[in-house]
Steps between C-alpha positions, in 0.01 A plus 500: 500500500783740590668419170177576315464836678864583427461424129177702484661804667803470272284484187286793616813706571638429154166581342469830684860578415433440131204738509703759686762495222254590226471838337259679273440752224267798513449818305268706288404479133423826321467642151636836391166570333247347742673506838457203741380183325260258664454130416846459353603135516834453679656154483830319522587316182506118538351531853146484631542820701291790375273787599322806360539868578229690678330810360794716616755275330660340807591130514698262723646152453573326830681190626768485227816299557825695445601497136463662158154527347358616167192708589242565229247788492209493254168682462235569239607790277865504611819339374616206707821555700747263669751595768768305686474517881762386754320392819693480826398332823298707746476791254221635283629630167323811368440466126304784337399470135373738232308328220480639148156552345392264223168472323528120489208336683621144444789469743320485834552247782195294597415243763160358398480149361859404578687399812762775507523859376549475123540761229223518243762467227630174647164345585348278227147546637317802347487763776399866511546754780315826577620753754283738702625792291369332185162431661466854637524652153177335378130525580426197718172405664662197665831316518424268206426803278848626580667173400305462174634831368861399546519127425418368150302176513312591819131593471195493726135399504318804639165586657519877508808709591553345844496129412791354301582127498854447364557284191840396366513395136128423489478309830360633828306438821669221700758449225673825599667471839489840667747562782535774759858518623549136401187361670219379272186711499185303585168683462246303293697547175231315305256794534454731201381808681781596738866578452827443685484603867826699505571870560625645171683789669700273733676297231860592423562241230308243294660195337324290237598146398343391172441127479486191725859513619470644851577193705566674831148626570275205434259355249220693324750730326411353161507848345764657721564702814449862602696589813428841656770615739422766763732784594784421744710791637878505523632842600689672781420413861240669717334673206126503439421525130207435273281626220152637448317430173183667378335385177195640319320375186245717324293227332375312807607758758750259652673648803796301625705593804789298646739572787805281556754531784830320558752499782841336541686445827827304484398155370125563522273636228132592529237604247133592515256617233138606481311548174147615420323508163147589389340543158157558352362347176720533194380645170541453124350662190258210429358405840545820695559423867506122553282421800643254750873571461572721803730368774708590803803333652716508814844339539726477804839328525792479743835321510792452739829340400835433665821420311786327679813311405297178525242621247174689542151467644194692385143526628231676296124549488256644244131590498293554185141627518306560178138585432393497137165528330366212292412602141245294307451714187120520515358795300194662356448358150437838333716755678782255586518662843602267780234353726525347845352200676247588770326164549610146578188295432323611183800692363483560124845595375347679196253699708700670773505869605759727340788612719474877573785712368597620847575139603738438211772733624514442872760337724224342706468133407163362395349216711622230260873463553766251598719528807843334481740487792841338498725460805856370492771438763826335399860456601799463269840386628846408375768321700852491361678167544853524374484566126136389488178628650155389612189701419186457711169663421164454669181701473131510567238663277127552526281608210146609588270552203141628527271595214182694580255442216155520665348850461206426731733368772824695446663367818463137387803382300431275206854361515705482820813284497807497725821350366777424751848406376821398678810524278837340571830496312837348595798529266869411533749675272794262483860621500642529152659171388703471179339822377146367556256712700209290622191533718259244642177574676150409611199731500123497484187606687203388705171664410138500615199672349177559692167648393335724760160667517430504125219425255710379204762226510709476181767276659500255792685529827828317446838413646818498292852387584783563260866394524776502242875437493748637248866510404652774289857545373700722268857499366708710266720346230691794356249694286217251574275515806288191566223475759211267573323291756223259592198525727236255627167623638231324699162664569198358678159667505184383671159609625194345659136501391368855470121540538289810437134573564250786477534759773152617611650795687624680189353308206837388367709192572727402784747226576379210717759349734265291716473125473136536393512560123131445421381766258855604406691490175845339475682771307853358543540124559811407697832482316852382582781485246877524475689655208869444422732629233857563385632827365846602387709723281833505318648801327818668388629844413780535246697824531618536141681813615440780748231649274317194364329216686295201393261321736307173490281336762261206517269455795223269616231647723235345721175630650228322695142609421383783726190488717261666257609279209420177684250608766294799388122464478333833563475874444792736549299823553783740419579332170130450410593147393386157614809279486483124447813294571606146421633261766664276240749762380863395482797722591638730235851446362684706246829493312631838388801583286656848506768643274631852551755747372633812674729755336664793681596746227658840533179685423234236566393195698327219312323195635288233335330201663294231329313225682295189434278363776312169481250443782345168589161488675450875456198631697295797376158665540229477237147639499237227523216481246216249472425267208314781319792738525345716773700604807445278801355712783521349847477831687303772310715793386822298521699305242594136547853383427628143508866411524646296213823304464705426189845533352628846408792672333622856541782655305627850440778752544609820676737749338649814651704768323621779729694777326724733703747675265837571656518839325145593602484414869177696529311253280348159578276308265373178659295252297350161579285240328315209660313227317334179617263258330304235690367188328244259641619143431162337569472332160168332580333829596639687199382222265150537646463880516763627256733796544289655777704291743834529318656759732536540876317767702670805656781528244631857456549629143825626351618792714752763387617770738726792409629781721711799406648679801703819503698568819649845534869474579581860590568547871241706683502654845147376562411211266638146504494315168172643360353291218214491254372189322252383238366143493300292255322184621374304198292180510400318184155348454455170682341258252640191675253448784290226658168560319308187605168590666600870477754459777704772326454728199731676255677807640593790265852640511584840645787736580526708816720811512648605833713797605695571814758721663673516834789633700662503837531825690793579730563760766796738532711225659444274196279256688189358332188648657231390251441273198210590271352284222223614265351242262212500251379155396268452201576854390247494212225348720480191279195276557628144514451157654786277599431136417611423860240740642227293671263798489496466121256208546266673747215541250134391515369608157544352155501845339556849642409852373863613465628168365730448796496185712641456849699749704804687366835563665601820675518821297749787520671510839737766633717403795703724729735325742727668755754323719655689789807343668498551875 
């Protein structure tokens, strides 16, 4: 025993001694033009050690053994720089860096979808990055709107300005894995009529992975991953800093206000943010003010983090509270003015009272609205073990969704579901061995859904347990970078018998939980099933030279059917759709091939990506008609959709050409093109009904975006980099749509012109005191309908006096945004 104690004390002494002999590197990264630079990636070449600068440009690398290191600094819009640092024991070397401006947007360092920090240029998986500065310069109603405008290949299914469901290359809903600070977002993603429950003003950076190659974060990412990273301070000690943002939109009167504060004390960092938004109904030149599109929102978030030589530990919490009206598109047949529902029993959707004009432009919500609350608490930790590290993440989320759709009993929710989710993630980053960087991990979630005091039950109460294990590795062979991995997922989902019966107290229905089921209806028979699947990827990047790269990647994705696809059997009031699922559905699998080219030229950046995606057991929605071709009506005034399953193929390309002439530093001309085509491979169905079923639903048309920006270079005592820009957003007609049973219709093409300008303002000491952005979207007030706009199909008449059908998108919108650093 004494010998054991002696050996233990000796080992502990040696261990502590080794830690005491370590050193570090710290400093500040600036730019001669822009001052301190935030979110610069700082890493040691061939090592796993890395960090990012805070908003004031400070960084620190700790726990470095004495020796010589090559330190690399890289950031979006700046030339990469490498410096040699000599680290001594018990000393912290100060290494300050000044980066040179570059208009290249292709050289950033990313972390999503891979195990270690990896440059975009060296990563074979198609990845795009958007910074907060990029998002601030556009008109955004929500965080997904911001991402769409900067990432080719990303689109959204919308239900008014506030609801955007992200799609990547024609695939969305549960096929896009949305992350907040690395933890998967769970909030009834299957629903059409609500967006992503994340504060748009609190996001410092968004990273998008295109394709099923993100092994680290779990299954379901058949289309890709969107990771939204909140702000994390890194500045001088004992300083309280922050920002105040105010945002106003003229079209729907949106008023956004957000206050963020941050404080750093030695190794501790703290942040807090509060955001409020409210908007009335939006308007366009065809419909006037669109009744049922007003909303308000409240967001709160807080974070505390400590960084030590052993790693870091972080605890954070967020609260999202959104109230949004429920549009149904009902109108007077002659005047086309919007009408509103006033009755439950006996309601005639074509014989409702017209909405008074004074109620179309008010911030007060009408009685028919949905209330969505999302709560999240999570902890993220890293423990350094020699040259390796262990990452631990755990979190709890609760999504509460209520939809009030009964005008005679406005306090009675039609839908009331509570989704509870526990997330866990354990990952070990192995020490580098023979030039191979590898990670192994296990992650998943446990989830329960419960219906509360409701009258409609589109999905059953269920329990879900998900676990998956993965291995990922990468290695460099001279000019070739190779990376890939494998993952195995196991998901079980079950529920018991779910009975409903008439409720004499309110005249609707209620759930029956008692043993006595006489006089009830079995809406959801019990179900218990397990789904399993493999996924994997293998890719390489060939650095032809410093300016030209070729990429290739092949990946296999896996996704288990979600709850609505296998279990739905009822009305979703907010979507005005009765969904019918299929318990026999099989998991989806896909195999996607990507080939890409990136060229860094003196006066331009070029990128081109082409992809081919074959999906097996693809699940999609289709409107249900009877044998006579008439729409099936289960609940009056609501459509009925039944999920289908077949093979599918999607293919397309994204091309970007960004011109930044060396001899005209004031000029930038950025251009992008995105194309995807989706084919239904159900040969039996196509043989029976013809080309109406040839294409997949929710496929965006060819999209071309062009922006010319002039940035004034002359130094001013007051202004900081003032700019003016002109944009063209062009969409071709979408003739490739799922036409069976009028699920979709042809969508004409259109072009939207946008203009914007902005500048920073500085005080006499040269410090930024205000950033101002003015933007006009849809400058010519073009009347248009996006083919991904769900409101396009909110129509109850075969013919209309003005020849227009459905609801149009938002008209001209002027936005003024001001950001005040504190």
